DRENVO-57089 format. One record per residue (C-alpha): chain; residue number from 1; x, y, z; residue in three letters. Coordinates in nm, 4 decimals, decimal comma, padded with zeros to 6 digits. Example, Ala and Ser with C-alpha at 12.3 -4.5 7.8 and 13.67 -1.06 7.14 Angstrom:
REM DRENVO-57089
NODE  mol  seq        xx        yy        zz  type
NODE    A    1   01,2300  -00,4500   00,7800   ALA
NODE    A    2   01,3670  -00,1060   00,7140   SER
***
This chain:
REM DRENVO-57089
NODE  mol  seq        xx        yy        zz  type
NODE    A    1  -21,0083   00,6712  -03,1953   UNK
NODE    A    2  -20,6794   00,5632  -03,0720   UNK
NODE    A    3  -20,3832   00,5516  -03,2462   UNK
NODE    A    4  -20,3063   00,2549  -03,4752   UNK
NODE    A    5  -19,9721   00,1116  -03,3136   UNK
NODE    A    6  -19,7650  -00,1912  -03,5366   UNK
NODE    A    7  -19,4846  -00,3850  -03,3634   UNK
NODE    A    8  -19,2112  -00,5647  -03,5819   UNK
NODE    A    9  -18,9481  -00,8018  -03,5127   UNK
NODE    A   10  -18,6742  -00,8253  -03,7324   UNK
NODE    A   11  -18,3465  -00,9278  -03,7372   UNK
NODE    A   12  -18,1059  -00,6219  -03,9406   UNK
NODE    A   13  -18,2978  -00,3501  -04,0764   UNK
NODE    A   14  -18,2234  -00,0580  -04,1012   UNK
NODE    A   15  -17,8808  -00,1093  -03,9472   UNK
NODE    A   16  -17,7276  -00,3036  -04,2475   UNK
NODE    A   17  -17,8370  -00,4547  -04,5599   UNK
NODE    A   18  -17,9713  -00,7887  -04,5117   UNK
NODE    A   19  -18,3135  -00,7198  -04,4898   UNK
NODE    A   20  -18,3392  -00,4382  -04,7788   UNK
NODE    A   21  -18,6486  -00,5482  -04,9567   UNK
NODE    A   22  -18,8352  -00,4472  -04,5863   UNK
NODE    A   23  -18,7682  -00,0821  -04,6755   UNK
NODE    A   24  -19,0287  -00,0925  -04,9489   UNK
NODE    A   25  -19,2799  -00,2692  -04,7168   UNK
NODE    A   26  -19,2167  -00,0066  -04,4419   UNK
NODE    A   27  -19,3229   00,2929  -04,6501   UNK
NODE    A   28  -19,6740   00,1426  -04,6894   UNK
NODE    A   29  -19,7123   00,0297  -04,3326   UNK
NODE    A   30  -19,5756   00,3664  -04,1620   UNK
NODE    A   31  -19,8539   00,5363  -04,3885   UNK
NODE    A   32  -20,1332   00,2622  -04,2480   UNK
NODE    A   33  -20,0244   00,3109  -03,8910   UNK
NODE    A   34  -19,9936   00,5923  -03,6925   UNK
NODE    A   35  -19,6563   00,4545  -03,5377   UNK
NODE    A   36  -19,4117   00,1929  -03,6006   UNK
NODE    A   37  -19,1594   00,0156  -03,3723   UNK
NODE    A   38  -18,9123  -00,1776  -03,5263   UNK
NODE    A   39  -18,7740  -00,4373  -03,2469   UNK
NODE    A   40  -18,4470  -00,5412  -03,4331   UNK
NODE    A   41  -18,2251  -00,8494  -03,3154   UNK
NODE    A   42  -17,9206  -00,6813  -03,4539   UNK
NODE    A   43  -17,5597  -00,8185  -03,4215   UNK
NODE    A   44  -17,3164  -00,6820  -03,2984   UNK
NODE    A   45  -17,4718  -00,4235  -03,0728   UNK
NODE    A   46  -17,1630  -00,2225  -03,0508   UNK
NODE    A   47  -17,2445  -00,1646  -03,4356   UNK
NODE    A   48  -17,5775   00,0574  -03,4687   UNK
NODE    A   49  -17,4634   00,2724  -03,7526   UNK
NODE    A   50  -17,7893   00,2921  -03,9638   UNK
NODE    A   51  -17,8218   00,1798  -04,3337   UNK
NODE    A   52  -18,1731   00,2886  -04,4112   UNK
NODE    A   53  -18,3314   00,6241  -04,3191   UNK
NODE    A   54  -18,6918   00,5367  -04,1409   UNK
NODE    A   55  -18,9994   00,7576  -04,1958   UNK
NODE    A   56  -19,1034   00,9921  -03,8717   UNK
NODE    A   57  -19,3235   00,7748  -03,7456   UNK
NODE    A   58  -19,1396   00,4718  -03,7026   UNK
NODE    A   59  -18,8931   00,4264  -03,3571   UNK
NODE    A   60  -18,6019   00,1897  -03,4054   UNK
NODE    A   61  -18,4749  -00,0281  -03,0859   UNK
NODE    A   62  -18,1916  -00,3016  -03,0894   UNK
NODE    A   63  -18,2884  -00,5773  -02,8643   UNK
NODE    A   64  -18,0305  -00,8005  -02,9495   UNK
NODE    A   65  -17,7954  -00,9699  -02,6429   UNK
NODE    A   66  -17,4397  -00,8757  -02,6197   UNK
NODE    A   67  -17,3083  -01,1823  -02,5673   UNK
NODE    A   68  -17,4641  -01,4477  -02,8062   UNK
NODE    A   69  -17,1539  -01,7529  -02,8280   UNK
NODE    A   70  -17,3513  -02,0744  -02,8517   UNK
NODE    A   71  -17,3177  -02,3378  -02,5818   UNK
NODE    A   72  -17,2263  -02,6992  -02,6335   UNK
NODE    A   73  -16,9973  -02,5583  -02,9112   UNK
NODE    A   74  -16,6973  -02,7711  -02,7850   UNK
NODE    A   75  -16,8730  -03,0757  -02,7530   UNK
NODE    A   76  -17,0180  -03,0538  -03,0745   UNK
NODE    A   77  -16,7072  -03,0284  -03,2549   UNK
NODE    A   78  -16,5698  -03,3089  -03,0710   UNK
NODE    A   79  -16,4555  -03,6044  -03,3345   UNK
NODE    A   80  -16,5688  -03,8128  -03,0953   UNK
NODE    A   81  -16,9438  -03,7668  -03,1166   UNK
NODE    A   82  -16,9248  -03,6605  -03,5175   UNK
NODE    A   83  -16,7375  -04,0338  -03,6069   UNK
NODE    A   84  -16,9121  -04,2689  -03,3195   UNK
NODE    A   85  -17,2322  -04,1328  -03,2799   UNK
NODE    A   86  -17,4061  -03,9600  -03,5332   UNK
NODE    A   87  -17,7428  -03,9891  -03,4055   UNK
NODE    A   88  -17,6275  -03,8114  -03,0574   UNK
NODE    A   89  -17,4414  -03,5723  -03,2797   UNK
NODE    A   90  -17,7901  -03,4818  -03,4791   UNK
NODE    A   91  -17,9601  -03,4810  -03,1543   UNK
NODE    A   92  -17,6918  -03,1988  -03,0004   UNK
NODE    A   93  -17,7373  -03,0025  -03,2833   UNK
NODE    A   94  -18,1074  -02,9992  -03,2204   UNK
NODE    A   95  -18,0691  -02,9430  -02,8820   UNK
NODE    A   96  -17,8153  -02,6583  -02,9457   UNK
NODE    A   97  -18,1098  -02,5149  -03,1639   UNK
NODE    A   98  -18,3127  -02,4960  -02,8577   UNK
NODE    A   99  -18,0778  -02,3966  -02,6217   UNK
NODE    A  100  -18,0323  -02,0813  -02,8736   UNK
NODE    A  101  -18,4229  -01,9928  -02,9298   UNK
NODE    A  102  -18,4821  -02,0072  -02,5670   UNK
NODE    A  103  -18,2103  -01,7702  -02,4531   UNK
NODE    A  104  -18,2795  -01,5413  -02,7335   UNK
NODE    A  105  -18,6546  -01,5381  -02,6894   UNK
NODE    A  106  -18,6041  -01,4824  -02,3266   UNK
NODE    A  107  -18,4443  -01,2041  -02,3234   UNK
NODE    A  108  -18,5765  -01,0284  -02,6937   UNK
NODE    A  109  -18,9142  -01,0574  -02,4861   UNK
NODE    A  110  -18,7917  -00,8631  -02,1539   UNK
NODE    A  111  -18,5973  -00,6199  -02,3237   UNK
NODE    A  112  -18,9395  -00,5039  -02,5647   UNK
NODE    A  113  -19,1663  -00,5105  -02,2455   UNK
NODE    A  114  -18,9307  -00,3090  -02,0944   UNK
NODE    A  115  -18,9053  -00,0509  -02,3943   UNK
NODE    A  116  -19,3192  -00,0763  -02,4283   UNK
NODE    A  117  -19,3008   00,0293  -02,0489   UNK
NODE    A  118  -19,0633   00,3067  -02,1291   UNK
NODE    A  119  -19,3132   00,4629  -02,4185   UNK
NODE    A  120  -19,6647   00,3621  -02,1496   UNK
NODE    A  121  -19,7673   00,1411  -02,4248   UNK
NODE    A  122  -20,0019  -00,1887  -02,3080   UNK
NODE    A  123  -19,9177  -00,4610  -02,5134   UNK
NODE    A  124  -20,1955  -00,5475  -02,6180   UNK
NODE    A  125  -20,2913  -00,2297  -02,7796   UNK
NODE    A  126  -20,0441  -00,2942  -03,0291   UNK
NODE    A  127  -20,0550  -00,5372  -03,3606   UNK
NODE    A  128  -19,8044  -00,7907  -03,3504   UNK
NODE    A  129  -19,5543  -00,8842  -03,6888   UNK
NODE    A  130  -19,2523  -01,0990  -03,6704   UNK
NODE    A  131  -19,0735  -01,0797  -04,0302   UNK
NODE    A  132  -18,9413  -01,4604  -04,0267   UNK
NODE    A  133  -19,0938  -01,7365  -03,8600   UNK
NODE    A  134  -18,7730  -01,8393  -03,6449   UNK
NODE    A  135  -18,6754  -01,7575  -03,3317   UNK
NODE    A  136  -18,8499  -01,3888  -03,3364   UNK
NODE    A  137  -19,1674  -01,5410  -03,4589   UNK
NODE    A  138  -19,0814  -01,8020  -03,1375   UNK
NODE    A  139  -19,1057  -01,4862  -02,9291   UNK
NODE    A  140  -19,4449  -01,3576  -03,0473   UNK
NODE    A  141  -19,5653  -01,7256  -02,9597   UNK
NODE    A  142  -19,4984  -01,7254  -02,6626   UNK
NODE    A  143  -19,6003  -01,3635  -02,5628   UNK
NODE    A  144  -19,9275  -01,4733  -02,7451   UNK
NODE    A  145  -19,9591  -01,8208  -02,5620   UNK
NODE    A  146  -19,8972  -01,6667  -02,2237   UNK
NODE    A  147  -20,1301  -01,3763  -02,2730   UNK
NODE    A  148  -19,9398  -01,0918  -02,2957   UNK
NODE    A  149  -19,9881  -00,9839  -02,6396   UNK
NODE    A  150  -20,3781  -01,0831  -02,8591   UNK
NODE    A  151  -20,2619  -01,0778  -03,1943   UNK
NODE    A  152  -19,9455  -01,1553  -03,3988   UNK
NODE    A  153  -19,8319  -01,2672  -03,7344   UNK
NODE    A  154  -19,4924  -01,4127  -03,8789   UNK
NODE    A  155  -19,3771  -01,3679  -04,2429   UNK
NODE    A  156  -19,1495  -01,6786  -04,3785   UNK
NODE    A  157  -18,8860  -01,6268  -04,6727   UNK
NODE    A  158  -18,6523  -01,9347  -04,7124   UNK
NODE    A  159  -18,4395  -02,0729  -04,4503   UNK
NODE    A  160  -18,7185  -01,9830  -04,2220   UNK
NODE    A  161  -18,9643  -02,2789  -04,4218   UNK
NODE    A  162  -18,7410  -02,5623  -04,5416   UNK
NODE    A  163  -18,5608  -02,7678  -04,2235   UNK
NODE    A  164  -18,3559  -02,9098  -04,4677   UNK
NODE    A  165  -18,1612  -02,6068  -04,5000   UNK
NODE    A  166  -18,0355  -02,6129  -04,1242   UNK
NODE    A  167  -17,8293  -02,8835  -03,9364   UNK
NODE    A  168  -17,9939  -03,2049  -03,8497   UNK
NODE    A  169  -18,2692  -03,0883  -04,0816   UNK
NODE    A  170  -18,4453  -02,9122  -03,7953   UNK
NODE    A  171  -18,6244  -02,6275  -03,6541   UNK
NODE    A  172  -18,7533  -02,5596  -03,3298   UNK
NODE    A  173  -19,1051  -02,5301  -03,1856   UNK
NODE    A  174  -19,2655  -02,5383  -03,5428   UNK
NODE    A  175  -19,5727  -02,6698  -03,4035   UNK
NODE    A  176  -19,5666  -02,3872  -03,0900   UNK
NODE    A  177  -19,5446  -02,1148  -03,3298   UNK
NODE    A  178  -19,7851  -02,2310  -03,5700   UNK
NODE    A  179  -20,0553  -02,3103  -03,3343   UNK
NODE    A  180  -19,9862  -01,9863  -03,1283   UNK
NODE    A  181  -19,9652  -01,7577  -03,4335   UNK
NODE    A  182  -20,2812  -01,6032  -03,6194   UNK
NODE    A  183  -20,1275  -01,6534  -03,9480   UNK
NODE    A  184  -19,7979  -01,7212  -04,1427   UNK
NODE    A  185  -19,7545  -01,5643  -04,4466   UNK
NODE    A  186  -19,5298  -01,7079  -04,7326   UNK
NODE    A  187  -19,3415  -01,5124  -05,0256   UNK
NODE    A  188  -19,4635  -01,7758  -05,2369   UNK
NODE    A  189  -19,7630  -02,0306  -05,3242   UNK
NODE    A  190  -19,4648  -02,3057  -05,2803   UNK
NODE    A  191  -19,3351  -02,2113  -04,9190   UNK
NODE    A  192  -19,7086  -02,2503  -04,8563   UNK
NODE    A  193  -19,7826  -02,5563  -05,0009   UNK
NODE    A  194  -19,4642  -02,6845  -04,8476   UNK
NODE    A  195  -19,6115  -02,6103  -04,4929   UNK
NODE    A  196  -19,9699  -02,7130  -04,5388   UNK
NODE    A  197  -19,7828  -03,0231  -04,6226   UNK
NODE    A  198  -19,5383  -03,1053  -04,3628   UNK
NODE    A  199  -19,7903  -02,9546  -04,0909   UNK
NODE    A  200  -20,1036  -03,0224  -04,2399   UNK
NODE    A  201  -20,2933  -02,9651  -03,9136   UNK
NODE    A  202  -20,2059  -02,5617  -03,9173   UNK
NODE    A  203  -20,2906  -02,5481  -04,2912   UNK
NODE    A  204  -20,5432  -02,2901  -04,2518   UNK
NODE    A  205  -20,2622  -02,0680  -04,0847   UNK
NODE    A  206  -20,0590  -02,0498  -04,4040   UNK
NODE    A  207  -20,0933  -01,8113  -04,6548   UNK
NODE    A  208  -19,9191  -01,6326  -04,9453   UNK
NODE    A  209  -19,7953  -01,3117  -04,9236   UNK
NODE    A  210  -19,6320  -01,1717  -05,1990   UNK
NODE    A  211  -19,3160  -00,8840  -05,1666   UNK
NODE    A  212  -19,3583  -00,6887  -05,4508   UNK
NODE    A  213  -19,1078  -00,3690  -05,6542   UNK
NODE    A  214  -19,2526  -00,0218  -05,8223   UNK
NODE    A  215  -19,3731   00,0270  -06,1674   UNK
NODE    A  216  -19,0766   00,1742  -06,3508   UNK
NODE    A  217  -19,0402   00,3195  -06,6810   UNK
NODE    A  218  -18,9278   00,0943  -06,9400   UNK
NODE    A  219  -18,6246   00,1327  -07,1858   UNK
NODE    A  220  -18,6691   00,0008  -07,5407   UNK
NODE    A  221  -18,4436  -00,2863  -07,5628   UNK
NODE    A  222  -18,4221  -00,4831  -07,9412   UNK
NODE    A  223  -18,2691  -00,8509  -07,9373   UNK
NODE    A  224  -18,1218  -00,7232  -08,3323   UNK
NODE    A  225  -17,8151  -00,6446  -08,1715   UNK
NODE    A  226  -17,3966  -00,7867  -08,1935   UNK
NODE    A  227  -17,4377  -00,9560  -07,8701   UNK
NODE    A  228  -17,6729  -01,0926  -07,6136   UNK
NODE    A  229  -17,6554  -00,9166  -07,3008   UNK
NODE    A  230  -17,6754  -01,0674  -06,9290   UNK
NODE    A  231  -17,7030  -00,9596  -06,5879   UNK
NODE    A  232  -17,6804  -01,1721  -06,2859   UNK
NODE    A  233  -17,7478  -00,9963  -05,9640   UNK
NODE    A  234  -17,6870  -01,1767  -05,6124   UNK
NODE    A  235  -17,4209  -01,1922  -05,3837   UNK
NODE    A  236  -17,1474  -01,4153  -05,4368   UNK
NODE    A  237  -17,1727  -01,7223  -05,2303   UNK
NODE    A  238  -17,1847  -02,0942  -05,3342   UNK
NODE    A  239  -17,5777  -02,1126  -05,3553   UNK
NODE    A  240  -17,5836  -01,8661  -05,6287   UNK
NODE    A  241  -17,3423  -02,0249  -05,8260   UNK
NODE    A  242  -17,1660  -01,7894  -05,9997   UNK
NODE    A  243  -16,8599  -02,0845  -06,1283   UNK
NODE    A  244  -17,1959  -02,2635  -06,2613   UNK
NODE    A  245  -17,2370  -01,9595  -06,5335   UNK
NODE    A  246  -16,8884  -01,9291  -06,6115   UNK
NODE    A  247  -16,8545  -02,2876  -06,6529   UNK
NODE    A  248  -17,1985  -02,3045  -06,8983   UNK
NODE    A  249  -17,0592  -01,9823  -07,0644   UNK
NODE    A  250  -16,6856  -02,1613  -07,1557   UNK
NODE    A  251  -16,8862  -02,4075  -07,3360   UNK
NODE    A  252  -17,0428  -02,1660  -07,5383   UNK
NODE    A  253  -17,0325  -02,1529  -07,9317   UNK
NODE    A  254  -17,2628  -01,9479  -08,0574   UNK
NODE    A  255  -17,3308  -01,5426  -08,0697   UNK
NODE    A  256  -17,1234  -01,3518  -07,8915   UNK
NODE    A  257  -17,2739  -01,3061  -07,4844   UNK
NODE    A  258  -17,1881  -00,9994  -07,2681   UNK
NODE    A  259  -17,2024  -01,1182  -06,9097   UNK
NODE    A  260  -17,2142  -00,8628  -06,6118   UNK
NODE    A  261  -17,2370  -00,9850  -06,2576   UNK
NODE    A  262  -17,3543  -00,6901  -05,9714   UNK
NODE    A  263  -17,2642  -00,8407  -05,6155   UNK
NODE    A  264  -17,0077  -00,9233  -05,4009   UNK
NODE    A  265  -16,8532  -01,1696  -05,2107   UNK
NODE    A  266  -16,9027  -01,1629  -04,8037   UNK
NODE    A  267  -16,6043  -01,3843  -04,8064   UNK
NODE    A  268  -16,3028  -01,1624  -05,0263   UNK
NODE    A  269  -16,1452  -01,4887  -05,0838   UNK
NODE    A  270  -16,4140  -01,6810  -05,2172   UNK
NODE    A  271  -16,5325  -01,4037  -05,4226   UNK
NODE    A  272  -16,1740  -01,3361  -05,5832   UNK
NODE    A  273  -16,1470  -01,7156  -05,6409   UNK
NODE    A  274  -16,4593  -01,6534  -05,8631   UNK
NODE    A  275  -16,3153  -01,3797  -06,0162   UNK
NODE    A  276  -16,0119  -01,5470  -06,1478   UNK
NODE    A  277  -16,1844  -01,8527  -06,2229   UNK
NODE    A  278  -16,4259  -01,6247  -06,4983   UNK
NODE    A  279  -16,0991  -01,4329  -06,5799   UNK
NODE    A  280  -15,8918  -01,7791  -06,6514   UNK
NODE    A  281  -16,1686  -01,9478  -06,8019   UNK
NODE    A  282  -16,3670  -01,6858  -07,0334   UNK
NODE    A  283  -16,1000  -01,4386  -07,0984   UNK
NODE    A  284  -15,9360  -01,6386  -07,3953   UNK
NODE    A  285  -16,3118  -01,6650  -07,5523   UNK
NODE    A  286  -16,3610  -01,4610  -07,8422   UNK
NODE    A  287  -16,7626  -01,4727  -07,8112   UNK
NODE    A  288  -16,7553  -01,4221  -07,4757   UNK
NODE    A  289  -16,6876  -01,1095  -07,2446   UNK
NODE    A  290  -16,7394  -01,0527  -06,8612   UNK
NODE    A  291  -16,7592  -00,7721  -06,5877   UNK
NODE    A  292  -16,8235  -00,8232  -06,2231   UNK
NODE    A  293  -16,9424  -00,4548  -06,0821   UNK
NODE    A  294  -16,8917  -00,5115  -05,7091   UNK
NODE    A  295  -17,1234  -00,4241  -05,4241   UNK
NODE    A  296  -17,4271  -00,2011  -05,5360   UNK
NODE    A  297  -17,6609  -00,0478  -05,2475   UNK
NODE    A  298  -18,0307  -00,1554  -05,3099   UNK
NODE    A  299  -18,1561   00,2195  -05,4078   UNK
NODE    A  300  -17,9012   00,2071  -05,6970   UNK
NODE    A  301  -18,0163  -00,1509  -05,8564   UNK
NODE    A  302  -18,2675  -00,0148  -06,0429   UNK
NODE    A  303  -18,0443   00,2361  -06,1925   UNK
NODE    A  304  -17,7653   00,0114  -06,2153   UNK
NODE    A  305  -18,0141  -00,2247  -06,4661   UNK
NODE    A  306  -18,1510   00,0826  -06,6771   UNK
NODE    A  307  -17,7721   00,1398  -06,7644   UNK
NODE    A  308  -17,6812  -00,2181  -06,8716   UNK
NODE    A  309  -18,0161  -00,2569  -06,9916   UNK
NODE    A  310  -17,9625  -00,6395  -07,0721   UNK
NODE    A  311  -18,1541  -00,8502  -07,3108   UNK
NODE    A  312  -18,1939  -01,1011  -06,9760   UNK
NODE    A  313  -18,1274  -01,1182  -06,6125   UNK
NODE    A  314  -18,0095  -01,5015  -06,5245   UNK
NODE    A  315  -18,0001  -01,6655  -06,1761   UNK
NODE    A  316  -17,8562  -02,0160  -06,1512   UNK
NODE    A  317  -17,9144  -02,0526  -05,7756   UNK
NODE    A  318  -17,9763  -02,3842  -05,6345   UNK
NODE    A  319  -18,2484  -02,2448  -05,3827   UNK
NODE    A  320  -18,4202  -01,9466  -05,3784   UNK
NODE    A  321  -18,7735  -01,8255  -05,2253   UNK
NODE    A  322  -18,8936  -01,5751  -05,4948   UNK
NODE    A  323  -18,5644  -01,3324  -05,5657   UNK
NODE    A  324  -18,6682  -00,9506  -05,5553   UNK
NODE    A  325  -18,4032  -00,9284  -05,8406   UNK
NODE    A  326  -18,6464  -01,0474  -06,0565   UNK
NODE    A  327  -18,9197  -00,8738  -05,9744   UNK
NODE    A  328  -18,6825  -00,5702  -06,0392   UNK
NODE    A  329  -18,5994  -00,7267  -06,3730   UNK
NODE    A  330  -18,9791  -00,7785  -06,4531   UNK
NODE    A  331  -19,0470  -00,4102  -06,3568   UNK
NODE    A  332  -18,8187  -00,2816  -06,6622   UNK
NODE    A  333  -18,9397  -00,5586  -06,9066   UNK
NODE    A  334  -18,6294  -00,7704  -06,8443   UNK
NODE    A  335  -18,7286  -01,1231  -06,9161   UNK
NODE    A  336  -18,5064  -01,3806  -06,6713   UNK
NODE    A  337  -18,3278  -01,7265  -06,7185   UNK
NODE    A  338  -18,4064  -01,8861  -06,3565   UNK
NODE    A  339  -18,3854  -02,2321  -06,1505   UNK
NODE    A  340  -18,6632  -02,4479  -06,1703   UNK
NODE    A  341  -18,6608  -02,4778  -05,7884   UNK
NODE    A  342  -18,8710  -02,3415  -05,4918   UNK
NODE    A  343  -19,0833  -02,0263  -05,5744   UNK
NODE    A  344  -18,9367  -01,9380  -05,8965   UNK
NODE    A  345  -19,1436  -02,0804  -06,1312   UNK
NODE    A  346  -19,4054  -01,8818  -05,9919   UNK
NODE    A  347  -19,2412  -01,5628  -06,1209   UNK
NODE    A  348  -19,0403  -01,7137  -06,4950   UNK
NODE    A  349  -19,3245  -01,8890  -06,6990   UNK
NODE    A  350  -19,1463  -02,1179  -06,9283   UNK
NODE    A  351  -19,0848  -01,9216  -07,2601   UNK
NODE    A  352  -19,3873  -01,7040  -07,1929   UNK
NODE    A  353  -19,1737  -01,4255  -06,9554   UNK
NODE    A  354  -18,8279  -01,6070  -06,9501   UNK
NODE    A  355  -18,6863  -01,9426  -06,9097   UNK
NODE    A  356  -18,6545  -02,2242  -06,6569   UNK
NODE    A  357  -18,3871  -02,4656  -06,6262   UNK
NODE    A  358  -18,2610  -02,7582  -06,4043   UNK
NODE    A  359  -17,9302  -02,6029  -06,1575   UNK
NODE    A  360  -17,7747  -02,8826  -06,2512   UNK
NODE    A  361  -17,7751  -02,9078  -06,6000   UNK
NODE    A  362  -17,5264  -02,6770  -06,8090   UNK
NODE    A  363  -17,6774  -02,8626  -07,1242   UNK
NODE    A  364  -18,0423  -02,7193  -07,0726   UNK
NODE    A  365  -17,8512  -02,3552  -07,0023   UNK
NODE    A  366  -17,6878  -02,3959  -07,3376   UNK
NODE    A  367  -18,0170  -02,5151  -07,4806   UNK
NODE    A  368  -18,1766  -02,2049  -07,4019   UNK
NODE    A  369  -17,9206  -01,9991  -07,4872   UNK
NODE    A  370  -17,9474  -02,1346  -07,8313   UNK
NODE    A  371  -18,2905  -02,0745  -07,8440   UNK
NODE    A  372  -18,2670  -01,7114  -07,7857   UNK
NODE    A  373  -17,9996  -01,6920  -08,0234   UNK
NODE    A  374  -18,2879  -01,7982  -08,2354   UNK
NODE    A  375  -18,5782  -01,5965  -08,1471   UNK
NODE    A  376  -18,7423  -01,3614  -08,3622   UNK
NODE    A  377  -18,7801  -00,9849  -08,2652   UNK
NODE    A  378  -19,1451  -00,9680  -08,1656   UNK
NODE    A  379  -19,1117  -01,3055  -07,9867   UNK
NODE    A  380  -18,8470  -01,1121  -07,7636   UNK
NODE    A  381  -19,0836  -00,8657  -07,7554   UNK
NODE    A  382  -19,3250  -01,0641  -07,5784   UNK
NODE    A  383  -19,1416  -01,1994  -07,3217   UNK
NODE    A  384  -19,0645  -00,8260  -07,2204   UNK
NODE    A  385  -19,4306  -00,7008  -07,2321   UNK
NODE    A  386  -19,4932  -01,0717  -07,0360   UNK
NODE    A  387  -19,2088  -00,9749  -06,8028   UNK
NODE    A  388  -19,4186  -00,6433  -06,7095   UNK
NODE    A  389  -19,7260  -00,7821  -06,6955   UNK
NODE    A  390  -19,5599  -01,0342  -06,4568   UNK
NODE    A  391  -19,4181  -00,7533  -06,2268   UNK
NODE    A  392  -19,7773  -00,5364  -06,2357   UNK
NODE    A  393  -20,0083  -00,8280  -06,1723   UNK
NODE    A  394  -19,8363  -01,0696  -05,9454   UNK
NODE    A  395  -19,5809  -00,8024  -05,7781   UNK
NODE    A  396  -19,7220  -00,4842  -05,7398   UNK
NODE    A  397  -19,5593  -00,3231  -05,4201   UNK
NODE    A  398  -19,9045  -00,1054  -05,3576   UNK
NODE    A  399  -20,1113  -00,3863  -05,4039   UNK
NODE    A  400  -19,9439  -00,6757  -05,1998   UNK
NODE    A  401  -19,8065  -00,4078  -04,9341   UNK
NODE    A  402  -20,1471  -00,2319  -04,8725   UNK
NODE    A  403  -20,3053  -00,6009  -04,8654   UNK
NODE    A  404  -20,0509  -00,6558  -04,6204   UNK
NODE    A  405  -20,0901  -00,3759  -04,4222   UNK
NODE    A  406  -20,4803  -00,4315  -04,4025   UNK
NODE    A  407  -20,4412  -00,7723  -04,2836   UNK
NODE    A  408  -20,2000  -00,6645  -03,9982   UNK
NODE    A  409  -20,4223  -00,4201  -03,9013   UNK
NODE    A  410  -20,7153  -00,6667  -03,8350   UNK
NODE    A  411  -20,9572  -00,5190  -04,1758   UNK
NODE    A  412  -20,8881  -00,8106  -04,3630   UNK
NODE    A  413  -20,9298  -01,1218  -04,1840   UNK
NODE    A  414  -20,7195  -01,4360  -04,2450   UNK
NODE    A  415  -20,9165  -01,7367  -04,3062   UNK
***
């Protein structure tokens, strides 16, 4: 029997922390395939130090272009265009995106094929998988349309699903990608439904294939304590709305809340503004305490959650897929307070394993705090049990990634 090879297209893993959740997925894929080739579009190409160790049967190739400066930047930045010709501005934004896809995909395809020739591998003998449905999926769509490869699927997460997250509300070559790939694997039902509604002629290609985390040992936690302990876990960026949590806590007048934040800001100036805001607004309050723990390596997150052992994980993002942090919390029996957006209601069932609120309504979040303050111990323990069950039944790494591997190997057919 010939060896099974899987080729995966990625952006950063294993060089930086950007695709940390792929690490769990790879551990299963490496067991199910004889050889896994990672083609990584990581920039800058001069910085290729690895943040992760990969299994011994995994080979890594950086396929990024050295010069990635976009063209048309001067034209797009002119006040004349933005002020007088907004329609032209949108058209130029689309042209810029198309140009980027074309330039990246052409170079990436040549580099991949060159690497395969060096390995004496025929492209049609491999199984092909893009971790994102963007320019990387476009590469596979072109190769399949050209007959270079005979199979290809892609994941979608968040920014590669929703066009309104992009300039001019546009992602290039969507119909071409969806037509030529065998399947699009969405991390949420919300994403799958969104694509089916917007690209209904390709609806049969869209499937929900969830991420997952491992089952953990659970530490006991009681609500009968002097304070309610909350942990938020995310980068400090505007979409995560850390300032929303701060301003809501500033209005809290009930039982003491201890709030911890895990995560840092790439923009250090912005991160400093957020921390100073918390210090100025929350320090005078006797019933609220806070602490910023900074960046913690992904492989240490579970241990940090175990150490803090909070009553609830809290997330106030305006836009999410299904955060891995929520899966990790559930694996430890930690209920979640989260925003009623995108795929989040697929992991939080309101008042069953946590609470949902509008991320534009501090009043709703305050109401949840009051409800928690008055919970019976048995009600809180029910939330914990249901959080555990959510992870084990819906976001189980072993189950989900073995199913994914069967799809990628062609053992399980997509509908």
